[in-house]
LUMTILUM-415621 format. One line per 10 residues: number of its first residue (from 1); their letters; for each residue x, y, z of N, C-alpha, C. Coordinates in Angstrom, 1 decimal. Example, Ala and Ser with C-alpha at 12.3 -4.5 7.8 and 13.67 -1.06 7.14 Angstrom:
BEGIN
1	AS	13.2 -5.7 7.8 12.3 -4.5 7.8 13.2 -3.3 7.8  12.8 -2.2 7.1 13.7 -1.1 7.1 12.9 0.0 7.9
// end
This chain:
BEGIN
1	XXXXXXXXXX	0.8 -1.2 0.0 0.0 0.0 0.0 0.9 1.3 0.0  1.9 1.2 0.8 2.8 2.4 0.9 3.5 2.7 -0.5  3.9 1.6 -1.2 4.5 1.7 -2.5 3.5 2.3 -3.5  2.3 1.9 -3.4 1.2 2.4 -4.3 1.0 3.9 -4.0  1.0 4.3 -2.7 0.8 5.7 -2.4 2.0 6.5 -2.9  3.2 5.9 -2.8 4.4 6.6 -3.2 4.3 6.9 -4.7  3.9 5.9 -5.5 3.8 6.1 -6.9 2.7 7.1 -7.3  1.6 7.1 -6.5 0.6 8.1 -6.8 1.1 9.5 -6.4  1.9 9.6 -5.3 2.4 10.9 -5.0 3.4 11.4 -6.0  4.2 10.5 -6.5 5.2 10.9 -7.6 4.5 11.4 -8.9
11	XXXXXXXXXX	3.4 10.6 -9.2 2.7 11.0 -10.4 2.0 12.4 -10.2  1.5 12.6 -9.0 0.8 13.9 -8.7 1.8 15.0 -8.8  3.0 14.8 -8.2 4.1 15.8 -8.2 4.5 16.1 -9.6  4.7 15.1 -10.4 5.1 15.3 -11.8 4.1 16.1 -12.6  2.8 15.7 -12.4 1.7 16.5 -13.1 1.7 17.9 -12.6  1.9 18.2 -11.3 1.9 19.5 -10.8 3.1 20.3 -11.4  4.3 19.6 -11.5 5.5 20.3 -12.1 5.3 20.7 -13.5  4.7 19.8 -14.3 4.4 20.1 -15.7 3.5 21.3 -15.8  2.4 21.2 -15.0 1.4 22.3 -15.0 2.1 23.7 -14.6  3.0 23.6 -13.7 3.7 24.8 -13.2 4.6 25.4 -14.3
21	XXXXXXXXXX	5.3 24.5 -15.0 6.1 25.0 -16.1 5.3 25.7 -17.2  4.1 25.1 -17.5 3.3 25.7 -18.6 2.6 27.0 -18.2  2.1 27.1 -17.0 1.3 28.3 -16.6 2.1 29.4 -15.9  3.2 29.1 -15.4 4.0 30.0 -14.6 4.2 31.4 -15.3  4.6 31.4 -16.6 4.9 32.7 -17.2 3.6 33.6 -17.3  2.4 33.0 -17.3 1.2 33.8 -17.4 0.7 34.3 -16.0  1.3 33.7 -14.9 0.8 34.0 -13.6 1.7 34.9 -12.8  3.0 35.0 -13.1 3.9 35.8 -12.3 4.6 36.8 -13.1  5.2 37.8 -12.4 6.0 38.8 -13.0 7.4 38.3 -13.5  8.0 39.0 -14.4 9.3 38.6 -14.9 10.4 38.3 -13.8
31	XXXXXXXXXX	10.4 39.2 -12.9 11.4 39.1 -11.8 11.2 37.8 -11.0  9.9 37.5 -10.7 9.6 36.2 -10.0 9.9 35.0 -10.9  9.6 35.2 -12.2 9.9 34.1 -13.1 11.4 33.8 -13.2  12.2 34.8 -13.2 13.7 34.6 -13.2 14.1 33.9 -11.9  13.5 34.3 -10.8 13.8 33.6 -9.5 13.5 32.1 -9.5  12.3 31.8 -10.1 11.9 30.4 -10.2 12.8 29.7 -11.2  13.3 30.4 -12.2 14.2 29.7 -13.1 15.5 29.3 -12.4  16.0 30.2 -11.5 17.1 29.8 -10.7 16.8 28.6 -9.8  15.6 28.6 -9.2 15.2 27.4 -8.4 15.3 26.1 -9.2  14.8 26.2 -10.4 14.8 25.0 -11.3 16.2 24.5 -11.6
41	XXXXXXXXXX	17.1 25.5 -11.9 18.4 25.1 -12.2 19.1 24.5 -11.0  18.9 25.0 -9.8 19.4 24.5 -8.6 18.8 23.1 -8.3  17.5 23.0 -8.7 16.9 21.7 -8.5 17.5 20.6 -9.2  18.0 20.9 -10.4 18.8 19.9 -11.2 20.1 19.5 -10.5  20.7 20.5 -9.9 21.9 20.3 -9.1 21.6 19.4 -7.9  20.5 19.7 -7.2 20.1 18.8 -6.1 19.8 17.4 -6.5  19.2 17.2 -7.7 19.0 15.9 -8.3 20.3 15.1 -8.4  21.4 15.8 -8.9 22.7 15.2 -9.1 23.2 14.6 -7.8  23.1 15.3 -6.7 23.6 14.7 -5.5 22.6 13.7 -4.9  21.3 14.0 -5.1 20.3 13.1 -4.6 20.5 11.7 -5.2
51	XXXXXXXXXX	20.9 11.7 -6.5 21.1 10.4 -7.2 22.3 9.7 -6.7  23.4 10.3 -6.7 24.7 9.6 -6.4 24.7 9.3 -4.9  24.1 10.1 -4.0 24.2 9.8 -2.6 23.0 8.9 -2.2  21.8 9.2 -2.7 20.7 8.4 -2.2 20.6 7.0 -2.9  21.1 6.9 -4.1 21.0 5.6 -4.8 22.3 4.9 -5.1  23.4 5.7 -5.0 24.7 5.1 -5.2 25.5 5.0 -3.9  25.0 5.6 -2.9 25.7 5.6 -1.6 27.0 6.3 -1.6  27.1 7.3 -2.5 28.4 8.1 -2.6 28.1 9.5 -2.1  28.6 9.9 -0.9 28.4 11.2 -0.4 29.6 12.1 -0.9  29.2 13.0 -1.9 30.2 13.9 -2.4 30.1 15.2 -1.8
61	XXXXXXXXXX	31.2 15.7 -1.1 31.2 17.0 -0.5 31.6 18.1 -1.6  31.8 17.7 -2.8 32.3 18.6 -3.8 31.5 18.6 -5.1  30.2 18.5 -4.9 29.3 18.5 -6.1 29.4 19.9 -6.9  29.8 20.9 -6.2 30.0 22.2 -6.8 31.2 22.2 -7.8  32.1 21.2 -7.7 33.2 21.2 -8.6 32.6 20.9 -10.0  31.7 20.0 -10.1 31.1 19.7 -11.5 30.2 20.8 -11.9  29.5 21.4 -10.9 28.6 22.5 -11.2 29.4 23.7 -11.8  30.5 24.0 -11.1 31.3 25.1 -11.6 32.0 24.8 -12.9  32.4 23.6 -13.1 33.1 23.2 -14.4 32.1 23.3 -15.5  30.8 22.9 -15.3 29.8 23.1 -16.3 29.5 24.5 -16.7
71	XXXXXXXXXX	29.5 25.4 -15.7 29.2 26.8 -15.9 30.4 27.4 -16.7  31.6 27.2 -16.3 32.8 27.7 -17.0 33.0 27.1 -18.3  32.7 25.8 -18.5 32.8 25.2 -19.8 31.8 25.8 -20.8  30.6 26.0 -20.3 29.6 26.7 -21.2 30.1 28.1 -21.6  30.5 28.8 -20.6 30.9 30.2 -20.9 32.0 30.3 -21.9  33.1 29.5 -21.7 34.2 29.5 -22.6 33.8 29.0 -24.0  33.0 27.9 -24.1 32.6 27.4 -25.3 31.6 28.3 -26.1  30.7 28.9 -25.4 29.7 29.9 -26.0 30.4 31.1 -26.6  31.5 31.6 -25.9 32.2 32.8 -26.4 33.0 32.4 -27.6  33.6 31.2 -27.6 34.4 30.8 -28.7 33.6 30.3 -29.9
81	XXXXXXXXXX	32.5 29.6 -29.7 31.7 29.1 -30.7 30.8 30.1 -31.3  30.4 31.1 -30.5 29.4 32.0 -30.9 28.0 31.4 -31.1  27.8 30.2 -30.5 26.6 29.5 -30.6 26.5 28.6 -29.4  25.3 28.6 -28.7 25.1 27.8 -27.5 24.8 26.4 -27.8  24.6 26.0 -29.0 24.2 24.6 -29.3 25.3 23.6 -28.9  26.5 23.9 -29.4 27.6 23.0 -29.0 28.1 23.3 -27.6  27.9 24.5 -27.1 28.4 24.9 -25.8 27.7 24.1 -24.7  26.4 23.8 -24.9 25.6 23.0 -23.9 26.2 21.6 -23.8  26.5 21.0 -24.9 27.1 19.7 -24.9 28.5 19.7 -24.2  29.3 20.7 -24.5 30.6 20.9 -23.8 30.4 21.0 -22.3
91	XXXXXXXXXX	29.4 21.7 -21.9 29.1 22.0 -20.4 28.7 20.7 -19.7  28.2 19.7 -20.4 27.8 18.4 -19.9 29.0 17.4 -19.9  29.8 17.5 -21.1 30.8 16.5 -21.3 32.1 16.8 -20.4  32.4 18.1 -20.2 33.6 18.4 -19.4 33.5 17.9 -18.0  32.4 18.2 -17.3 32.3 17.7 -15.9 32.2 16.1 -15.9  31.5 15.6 -16.9 31.4 14.1 -17.0 32.8 13.5 -17.1  33.7 14.1 -18.0 35.0 13.6 -18.2 35.9 13.7 -16.9  35.7 14.9 -16.3 36.4 15.1 -15.0 36.0 14.1 -13.9  34.7 13.8 -13.9 34.2 12.9 -12.9 34.7 11.5 -13.2  34.8 11.2 -14.5 35.3 9.9 -14.9 36.8 9.7 -14.5
101	XXXXXXXXXX	37.6 10.7 -14.6 39.0 10.6 -14.2 39.1 10.5 -12.7  38.4 11.4 -12.0 38.5 11.5 -10.6 37.9 10.2 -10.0  36.8 9.8 -10.5 36.1 8.6 -10.0 36.9 7.4 -10.2  37.6 7.3 -11.3 38.4 6.1 -11.6 39.5 5.9 -10.5  40.2 7.0 -10.2 41.2 6.9 -9.1 40.7 6.6 -7.7  39.5 7.1 -7.5 38.9 7.0 -6.2 38.3 5.5 -6.0  37.5 5.1 -6.9 36.8 3.8 -6.8 37.8 2.6 -7.1  38.6 2.7 -8.1 39.5 1.6 -8.4 40.7 1.7 -7.5  40.9 2.8 -6.8 41.9 2.8 -5.7 41.4 2.4 -4.4  40.1 1.9 -4.4 39.5 1.4 -3.2 39.6 2.3 -2.0
111	XXXXXXXXXX	39.3 3.6 -2.2 39.3 4.6 -1.2 38.0 4.5 -0.4  38.1 4.6 0.9 36.9 4.4 1.8 36.0 5.7 1.6  34.8 5.5 2.1 33.8 6.5 1.9 34.2 7.8 2.6  34.8 7.7 3.8 35.3 8.9 4.5 36.3 9.7 3.7  37.3 9.1 3.2 38.3 9.7 2.4 37.7 10.2 1.0  36.7 9.5 0.5 36.1 10.0 -0.7 35.5 11.4 -0.5  34.8 11.6 0.6 34.2 12.9 0.9 35.3 13.9 1.0  36.4 13.6 1.7 37.5 14.5 1.8 38.1 14.9 0.5  38.3 13.9 -0.4 38.9 14.2 -1.7 38.0 15.1 -2.5  36.7 14.8 -2.6 35.8 15.7 -3.4 35.8 17.1 -2.8
121	XXXXXXXXXX	35.9 17.2 -1.5 35.9 18.5 -0.9 37.2 19.3 -1.3  38.3 18.5 -1.2 39.6 19.1 -1.6 39.7 19.5 -3.0  39.1 18.7 -3.9 39.1 19.1 -5.3 38.4 20.4 -5.5  37.3 20.6 -4.8 36.5 21.8 -4.9 37.4 23.0 -4.5  38.1 22.9 -3.4 39.0 23.9 -3.0 40.1 24.2 -4.0  40.6 23.2 -4.6 41.7 23.4 -5.6 41.1 24.1 -6.8  40.0 23.7 -7.3 39.4 24.4 -8.4 39.1 25.9 -8.1  38.6 26.1 -6.9 38.3 27.5 -6.5 39.6 28.4 -6.5  40.6 27.9 -5.9 41.9 28.6 -5.9 42.5 28.8 -7.3  42.4 27.7 -8.1 42.9 27.7 -9.4 42.2 28.7 -10.3
131	XXXXXXXXXX	40.9 28.7 -10.3 40.2 29.7 -11.2 40.3 31.1 -10.6  40.4 31.2 -9.3 40.5 32.5 -8.7 41.8 33.2 -9.0  42.8 32.5 -9.4 44.1 33.1 -9.7 44.4 33.3 -11.2  43.3 33.4 -12.0 43.5 33.5 -13.4 43.0 34.9 -13.9  43.4 35.9 -13.1 42.9 37.3 -13.4 43.6 38.0 -14.5  44.8 37.5 -14.9 45.6 38.2 -15.9 45.1 38.0 -17.3  45.5 38.9 -18.2 45.0 38.8 -19.6 45.6 37.6 -20.3  46.6 37.0 -19.7 47.2 35.8 -20.4 46.4 34.6 -20.1  45.5 34.6 -19.2 44.7 33.4 -18.9 43.4 33.5 -19.7  43.6 32.9 -20.9 42.5 32.8 -21.9 42.4 31.4 -22.5
141	XXXXXXXXXX	41.2 31.1 -22.9 41.0 29.9 -23.6 40.3 30.3 -24.9  41.2 30.5 -26.0 40.7 31.1 -27.2 40.3 32.5 -27.0  39.1 32.9 -27.3 38.7 34.3 -27.1 38.2 34.6 -25.7  38.0 33.6 -24.9 37.4 33.8 -23.6 38.5 34.0 -22.5  38.4 35.2 -21.9 39.2 35.5 -20.7 38.6 34.9 -19.5  39.3 34.2 -18.7 38.7 33.6 -17.5 38.4 34.6 -16.4  39.1 35.7 -16.3 38.7 36.7 -15.4 39.1 36.6 -14.0  39.6 35.4 -13.6 40.0 35.2 -12.2 38.9 35.6 -11.2  39.2 36.3 -10.1 38.2 36.6 -9.1 37.2 37.6 -9.6  37.4 38.3 -10.7 36.4 39.2 -11.3 35.3 38.4 -12.0
151	XXXXXXXXXX	35.6 37.2 -12.4 34.6 36.4 -13.0 34.5 36.6 -14.5  33.5 36.0 -15.2 33.3 36.1 -16.6 32.0 36.8 -16.9  31.9 38.0 -17.2 30.6 38.7 -17.4 30.2 38.5 -18.9  28.9 39.0 -19.1 28.4 39.0 -20.5 28.5 37.7 -21.2  28.1 36.6 -20.5 28.2 35.3 -21.1 27.0 35.2 -22.1  27.3 34.7 -23.4 26.2 34.6 -24.3 25.1 33.7 -23.8  23.8 34.1 -24.0 22.7 33.3 -23.5 22.4 32.1 -24.5  21.5 31.3 -24.1 21.0 30.2 -24.9 20.3 30.8 -26.2  20.6 30.2 -27.3 19.9 30.6 -28.5 19.2 29.4 -29.1  18.3 29.6 -30.0 17.6 28.5 -30.7 18.7 27.6 -31.4
161	XXXXXXXXXX	18.5 26.3 -31.3 19.5 25.4 -31.9 19.9 25.7 -33.3  21.2 26.0 -33.5 21.7 26.3 -34.8 21.4 27.7 -35.3  20.8 28.5 -34.5 20.5 29.9 -34.9 21.0 30.9 -33.8  22.2 31.3 -33.9 22.8 32.2 -32.8 22.1 33.6 -32.8  21.4 33.9 -33.8 20.8 35.3 -33.8 19.5 35.3 -33.0  18.9 34.1 -32.7 17.7 34.0 -31.9 18.0 33.6 -30.5  18.1 34.6 -29.6 18.4 34.4 -28.2 17.1 34.2 -27.4  17.1 33.3 -26.5 15.9 33.0 -25.7 15.6 34.1 -24.8  14.3 34.5 -24.6 13.9 35.5 -23.7 13.7 34.8 -22.3  13.4 35.6 -21.2 13.2 35.0 -19.9 12.2 33.9 -19.9
171	XXXXXXXXXX	11.1 34.1 -20.6 10.0 33.1 -20.5 10.5 31.8 -21.2  11.2 31.9 -22.3 11.6 30.7 -23.0 12.7 30.0 -22.2  13.6 30.8 -21.5 14.6 30.2 -20.6 13.9 29.5 -19.5  12.8 30.0 -19.0 12.1 29.2 -18.0 11.6 27.9 -18.5  11.0 27.9 -19.7 10.5 26.7 -20.3 11.7 25.7 -20.4  12.8 26.1 -20.9 14.0 25.3 -21.1 14.5 24.7 -19.8  14.6 25.6 -18.8 15.1 25.1 -17.5 14.2 24.2 -16.7  12.9 24.6 -16.7 11.9 23.8 -16.0 11.7 22.5 -16.8  11.7 22.5 -18.1 11.6 21.3 -18.9 12.8 20.4 -18.7  14.0 21.0 -18.5 15.2 20.2 -18.3 15.1 19.5 -16.9
181	XXXXXXXXXX	14.6 20.2 -15.9 14.4 19.6 -14.6 13.5 18.4 -14.7  12.4 18.5 -15.3 11.5 17.4 -15.5 12.1 16.3 -16.3  12.8 16.6 -17.3 13.4 15.6 -18.2 14.5 14.8 -17.4  15.3 15.5 -16.7 16.3 14.8 -15.9 15.7 13.9 -14.9  14.6 14.4 -14.2 13.9 13.5 -13.2 13.4 12.2 -13.9  12.7 12.4 -15.1 12.2 11.2 -15.7 13.3 10.2 -16.2  14.4 10.8 -16.7 15.4 9.9 -17.2 16.1 9.2 -16.0  16.2 9.8 -14.9 16.7 9.1 -13.7 15.8 8.0 -13.2  14.4 8.3 -13.3 13.5 7.3 -12.9 13.6 6.1 -13.8  13.8 6.3 -15.1 13.9 5.2 -16.0 15.3 4.5 -15.8
191	XXXXXXXXXX	16.3 5.2 -15.5 17.6 4.6 -15.2 17.5 3.7 -13.9  16.8 4.2 -12.9 16.7 3.4 -11.7 15.9 2.2 -11.8  15.0 2.2 -12.8 14.1 1.0 -13.1 14.9 0.0 -14.0  16.0 0.4 -14.5 16.8 -0.5 -15.4 17.6 -1.4 -14.6  18.3 -2.3 -15.2 19.2 -3.3 -14.5 20.3 -2.5 -13.9  20.9 -1.5 -14.5 22.0 -0.7 -13.9 21.5 0.0 -12.6  20.3 0.5 -12.6 19.8 1.2 -11.4 19.6 0.2 -10.3  19.1 -0.9 -10.6 18.8 -1.9 -9.5 20.1 -2.4 -9.0  21.1 -2.6 -9.8 22.5 -3.0 -9.3 23.1 -2.0 -8.5  22.9 -0.7 -8.8 23.5 0.4 -8.1 22.9 0.4 -6.7
201	XXXXXXXXXX	21.6 0.2 -6.6 20.9 0.2 -5.3 21.3 -1.0 -4.5  21.5 -2.1 -5.1 22.0 -3.3 -4.4 23.4 -3.1 -3.9  24.2 -2.5 -4.6 25.6 -2.2 -4.1 25.5 -1.2 -3.0  24.6 -0.2 -3.0 24.5 0.7 -1.9 24.1 -0.1 -0.6  23.2 -1.0 -0.8 22.7 -1.8 0.4 23.7 -2.7 1.0  24.4 -3.5 0.1 25.4 -4.4 0.5 26.4 -4.7 -0.6  27.5 -3.9 -0.5 28.5 -4.0 -1.6 29.2 -5.3 -1.7  29.5 -5.9 -0.5 30.2 -7.2 -0.5 29.3 -8.3 -1.1  28.0 -8.3 -0.8 27.1 -9.3 -1.4 27.0 -9.2 -2.9  26.9 -7.9 -3.3 26.8 -7.6 -4.7 28.0 -8.1 -5.5
211	XXXXXXXXXX	29.2 -7.9 -4.9 30.4 -8.4 -5.5 30.4 -9.9 -5.6  30.0 -10.6 -4.5 29.9 -12.0 -4.5 29.0 -12.6 -5.6  28.0 -11.8 -6.0 27.0 -12.2 -7.0 27.5 -12.0 -8.4  28.7 -11.4 -8.5 29.4 -11.2 -9.8 29.3 -9.8 -10.4  28.8 -8.9 -9.6 28.8 -7.5 -10.1 30.0 -6.7 -9.7  30.4 -5.7 -10.4 31.6 -5.0 -10.1 31.2 -3.6 -9.5  31.3 -3.5 -8.2 30.9 -2.3 -7.5 31.7 -1.1 -8.0  32.9 -1.2 -8.3 33.7 -0.1 -8.7 33.2 0.5 -10.0  32.9 -0.4 -11.0 32.4 0.1 -12.3 31.1 0.8 -12.1  30.2 0.2 -11.3 28.8 0.7 -11.1 28.9 2.1 -10.4
221	XXXXXXXXXX	29.7 2.1 -9.4 29.9 3.4 -8.7 30.4 4.5 -9.6  31.4 4.1 -10.4 32.0 5.1 -11.3 30.9 5.6 -12.3  30.1 4.7 -12.8 29.0 5.1 -13.7 28.0 6.1 -13.0  27.6 5.8 -11.8 26.8 6.6 -11.0 27.4 8.0 -10.8  28.7 8.0 -10.5 29.4 9.2 -10.2 29.5 10.1 -11.5  29.8 9.5 -12.6 29.9 10.2 -13.9 28.5 10.8 -14.3  27.4 10.0 -14.1 26.1 10.6 -14.4 25.8 11.7 -13.5  26.1 11.6 -12.2 25.9 12.7 -11.3 26.7 14.0 -11.7  27.9 13.8 -12.1 28.7 14.9 -12.5 28.2 15.6 -13.8  27.7 14.8 -14.7 27.1 15.4 -16.0 25.9 16.2 -15.7
231	XXXXXXXXXX	25.0 15.7 -14.8 23.8 16.4 -14.4 24.2 17.7 -13.7  25.2 17.7 -12.8 25.6 18.9 -12.2 26.2 19.9 -13.2  26.8 19.4 -14.2 27.3 20.3 -15.3 26.2 20.9 -16.0  25.1 20.2 -16.3 24.0 20.8 -17.0 23.4 21.9 -16.1  23.3 21.6 -14.8 22.8 22.7 -13.9 23.7 23.9 -13.9  25.0 23.7 -14.0 25.9 24.9 -14.1 25.7 25.6 -15.3  25.5 24.9 -16.4 25.2 25.6 -17.7 24.0 26.5 -17.6  22.9 26.0 -17.1 21.7 26.7 -16.9 21.8 27.9 -16.0  22.6 27.7 -14.9 22.9 28.7 -13.9 23.7 29.9 -14.6  24.6 29.6 -15.4 25.4 30.6 -16.1 24.5 31.4 -17.1
241	XXXXXXXXXX	23.5 30.7 -17.7 22.6 31.4 -18.6 21.7 32.3 -17.8  21.3 31.8 -16.6 20.4 32.6 -15.8 21.0 34.0 -15.4  22.2 34.0 -15.0 22.9 35.2 -14.5 23.7 35.9 -15.5  24.0 35.2 -16.7 24.9 35.8 -17.7 26.3 36.1 -17.0  26.6 35.4 -16.0 27.9 35.7 -15.3 28.3 34.5 -14.5  29.6 34.3 -14.4 30.1 33.2 -13.6 31.4 33.6 -12.9  31.6 33.2 -11.7 32.8 33.6 -11.0 33.3 32.4 -10.1  34.5 32.5 -9.5 35.0 31.4 -8.7 34.1 31.0 -7.5  33.3 31.9 -7.1 32.4 31.6 -5.9 31.4 30.5 -6.2  31.3 30.1 -7.5 30.5 29.0 -7.8 31.0 27.7 -7.3
251	XXXXXXXXXX	32.3 27.7 -6.9 33.0 26.5 -6.3 32.9 26.6 -4.8  32.2 27.5 -4.2 32.3 27.7 -2.8 31.9 26.6 -1.9  32.5 26.5 -0.8 32.1 25.4 0.2 30.7 25.6 0.8  30.3 26.9 0.9 29.0 27.2 1.4 27.9 26.5 0.5  28.1 26.6 -0.8 27.1 26.0 -1.7 27.2 24.5 -1.6  28.4 24.0 -1.5 28.5 22.5 -1.3 27.7 22.0 -0.1  27.9 22.7 1.0 27.2 22.3 2.2 25.7 22.5 2.0  25.3 23.6 1.3 23.8 23.8 1.1 23.2 22.7 0.3  23.9 22.2 -0.7 23.3 21.1 -1.5 23.0 19.9 -0.6  23.9 19.6 0.4 23.7 18.5 1.3 22.5 18.7 2.1
261	XXXXXXXXXX	22.3 20.0 2.6 21.1 20.3 3.4 19.9 20.1 2.5  19.9 20.5 1.3 18.7 20.3 0.4 18.3 18.8 0.4  19.3 17.9 0.2 19.0 16.5 0.1 18.5 16.0 1.4  19.2 16.4 2.5 18.8 15.9 3.8 17.4 16.3 4.2  17.0 17.6 3.9 15.7 18.1 4.2 14.6 17.4 3.4  14.9 17.3 2.1 13.9 16.7 1.2 13.7 15.2 1.4  14.8 14.5 1.6 14.7 13.1 1.9 15.7 12.3 1.0  16.6 11.6 1.7 17.6 10.8 1.0 16.9 9.5 0.5  17.3 9.1 -0.7 16.7 7.9 -1.2 15.5 8.2 -2.1  15.2 9.4 -2.4 14.1 9.8 -3.3 14.7 10.8 -4.3
271	XXXXXXXXXX	14.0 11.0 -5.4 14.4 11.9 -6.4 13.6 13.2 -6.2  12.3 13.1 -5.9 11.5 14.4 -5.7 11.9 15.1 -4.5  12.4 14.4 -3.4 12.8 15.0 -2.2 13.8 16.1 -2.3  15.0 15.8 -2.9 16.0 16.8 -3.1 15.5 18.1 -3.8  14.6 17.9 -4.8 14.1 19.1 -5.5 13.2 19.9 -4.6  12.4 19.2 -3.8 11.5 19.9 -2.9 12.3 20.6 -1.8  13.3 19.9 -1.3 14.2 20.5 -0.3 14.9 21.7 -0.8  15.4 21.6 -2.1 16.1 22.7 -2.7 15.2 24.0 -2.9  14.0 23.8 -3.4 13.1 24.9 -3.6 12.7 25.5 -2.2  12.4 24.7 -1.2 12.0 25.3 0.1 13.1 26.0 0.7
281	XXXXXXXXXX	14.3 25.5 0.7 15.5 26.2 1.4 15.9 27.4 0.6  15.9 27.4 -0.7 16.2 28.6 -1.5 15.2 29.7 -1.3  13.9 29.3 -1.2 12.9 30.3 -1.0 13.0 30.9 0.4  13.3 30.1 1.4 13.5 30.6 2.7 14.7 31.5 2.8  15.8 31.1 2.2 17.0 32.0 2.2 16.7 33.3 1.5  16.0 33.3 0.4 15.6 34.5 -0.4 14.8 35.4 0.5  13.8 34.8 1.3 13.0 35.6 2.2 13.8 36.2 3.3  14.8 35.4 3.8 15.6 35.9 4.9 16.5 37.1 4.4  16.9 37.0 3.1 17.7 38.0 2.6 17.1 39.4 2.4  15.7 39.4 2.5 15.0 40.7 2.4 15.0 41.4 3.7
291	XXXXXXXXXX	15.5 40.8 4.8 15.4 41.5 6.1 16.8 41.2 6.8  17.0 41.9 7.9 18.3 41.8 8.7 18.1 41.2 10.0  17.0 40.6 10.3 16.7 40.0 11.6 17.5 38.7 11.9  17.5 37.9 10.9 18.2 36.6 11.1 19.3 36.4 10.1  20.3 35.6 10.5 21.4 35.3 9.6 21.0 34.0 8.8  21.1 34.0 7.5 20.7 32.9 6.7 21.5 31.6 7.0  22.8 31.7 7.2 23.6 30.6 7.5 23.2 29.9 8.9  22.9 30.8 9.9 22.5 30.3 11.2 21.2 29.5 11.0  20.2 30.1 10.2 19.0 29.4 10.0 19.2 28.0 9.3  20.1 28.0 8.3 20.3 26.7 7.6 20.9 25.7 8.6
301	XXXXXXXXXX	21.8 26.2 9.5 22.4 25.3 10.5 21.4 24.7 11.4  20.5 25.5 11.9 19.4 25.0 12.8 18.5 24.0 12.0  18.2 24.3 10.8 17.4 23.4 10.0 18.0 22.1 9.8  19.3 22.1 9.5 20.1 20.8 9.3 20.1 20.0 10.6  20.4 20.6 11.8 20.4 19.9 13.0 19.0 19.4 13.4  18.0 20.2 13.1 16.6 19.7 13.5 16.2 18.5 12.6  16.6 18.5 11.4 16.2 17.4 10.5 17.0 16.1 10.9  18.3 16.3 11.2 19.1 15.2 11.5 18.7 14.5 12.8  18.2 15.3 13.8 17.8 14.8 15.1 16.3 14.4 15.1  15.5 15.1 14.4 14.0 14.9 14.5 13.4 14.2 13.3
311	XXXXXXXXXX	13.8 14.5 12.1 13.3 14.0 10.9 14.4 13.4 10.1  15.0 12.3 10.5 16.2 11.8 9.8 15.9 11.3 8.4  14.7 10.9 8.1 14.3 10.5 6.8 14.1 11.6 5.8  13.8 12.8 6.3 13.5 13.9 5.5 12.0 14.1 5.2  11.6 15.2 4.5 10.2 15.5 4.4 9.4 14.4 3.6  9.9 14.1 2.4 9.1 13.2 1.5 9.0 11.8 2.1  10.0 11.1 2.6 9.8 9.8 3.2 8.9 9.9 4.5  9.1 11.0 5.3 8.2 11.1 6.5 6.8 11.2 6.1  6.5 12.1 5.1 5.1 12.2 4.6 4.5 10.9 4.1  5.4 10.2 3.3 4.9 8.9 2.8 4.6 7.9 3.9
321	XXXXXXXXXX	5.5 7.8 4.9 5.2 6.9 6.0 3.9 7.3 6.7  3.8 8.6 6.9 2.6 9.1 7.7 1.3 8.8 6.9  1.3 9.0 5.6 0.2 8.7 4.7 -0.1 7.2 4.8  1.0 6.4 4.7 0.8 4.9 4.8 0.2 4.5 6.1  0.6 5.1 7.2 0.0 4.7 8.5 -1.5 5.1 8.6  -1.8 6.3 8.0 -3.2 6.8 8.1 -4.1 5.9 7.3  -3.6 5.5 6.1 -4.5 4.6 5.2 -4.6 3.2 5.8  -3.5 2.8 6.4 -3.5 1.5 7.1 -4.5 1.5 8.3  -4.5 2.6 9.0 -5.5 2.7 10.1 -6.9 2.8 9.6  -7.1 3.5 8.5 -8.5 3.6 7.9 -8.9 2.2 7.5
331	XXXXXXXXXX	-8.0 1.4 6.8 -8.4 0.1 6.3 -8.7 -0.8 7.5  -7.9 -0.7 8.6 -8.2 -1.6 9.8 -9.6 -1.3 10.4  -9.9 0.0 10.5 -11.2 0.4 11.0 -12.3 0.0 10.1  -12.1 0.1 8.8 -13.1 -0.3 7.9 -13.4 -1.8 8.0  -12.3 -2.6 8.1 -12.4 -4.0 8.2 -13.1 -4.4 9.5  -12.8 -3.7 10.6 -13.5 -4.0 11.9 -15.0 -3.6 11.8  -15.3 -2.5 11.1 -16.7 -2.2 10.9 -17.4 -3.2 10.1  -16.8 -3.7 9.1 -17.4 -4.7 8.2 -17.6 -6.0 9.0  -16.6 -6.4 9.8 -16.8 -7.6 10.7 -17.9 -7.5 11.7  -18.0 -6.3 12.2 -19.1 -6.0 13.2 -20.4 -6.1 12.6
341	XXXXXXXX	-20.6 -5.5 11.4 -21.8 -5.6 10.7 -22.2 -7.0 10.3  -21.2 -7.8 9.9 -21.4 -9.2 9.6 -21.8 -10.0 10.8  -21.3 -9.7 11.9 -21.6 -10.4 13.2 -23.1 -10.1 13.6  -23.5 -8.8 13.4 -24.8 -8.4 13.7 -25.8 -9.1 12.8  -25.5 -9.2 11.5 -26.4 -9.9 10.6 -26.6 -11.3 11.0  -25.5 -12.0 11.4 -25.6 -13.4 11.8 -26.4 -13.5 13.0  -26.2 -12.6 13.9 -27.0 -12.6 15.2 -28.5 -12.5 14.9  -28.8 -11.6 14.0 -30.3 -11.5 13.6 -30.8 -12.7 13.0
// end
């Protein structure tokens, strides 16, 4: 019954998301629409960690490394190509390639989970300092100046495929970003329903048993890690389009920690949970930013502690369990009522 409710909830959430993507431009102002576009791009980033952590058992403290590489790869490629069509592909392939190399050394080197988190965190710090020190004119990739701590302004926006003269307006960018979020979610659902996805979950549950059954945990984990890196790169590409600017702060540790909070709040082991946690936390931070009463980082810390101590499963699994208990209680009471009525009829 709980699984059936879970599927109904996922279908309802998906239908609501599609409806929101379609009607949002007609219901909100441009400023709010741009804010929701940011939420959708960050939702894709949340999905990347929710997938590799929740289903692959890989806790990456450096998901912003792939996010930042995707943003910078898009900016450099778009400036040099003069067309976003190929730049989007570059923004996905560069983080995927980096994840492939990094993951190969981590998983085939049999590094433990604790050190894996440390390595991903260290890689993020290295990338931040590396990009931050490229402020001179000599630091160029083709026509694109990296800008160092000043960042890369005036990044070319998304254009119609093969038509650089047609740049997408804010409404069209919303459709692309919101549609990408839904598409990534659906593709991950299909992947998890496949043999690869089932093996990944089995390895997360018991890596030794999966290995004894003939599966290669290293190869499967590497595949999960690469997929997560490519999704984060896509999120970075859309983020760079949203702001038309990218700087080394995209590799910040604060954002890395925030992604973990999104997944923890929404619910580990789900796909819709990280997206919900991302949107809720970002909306809360945006509201806190409009006043000076509370510090956003302090509030995020309190939320993380509260969920770790009180709601360890996160919002979505907790709601699913609660709904399952309510429906089970209703069924038991209905069964008792039916039995009582049957007993009365027999007595008559």
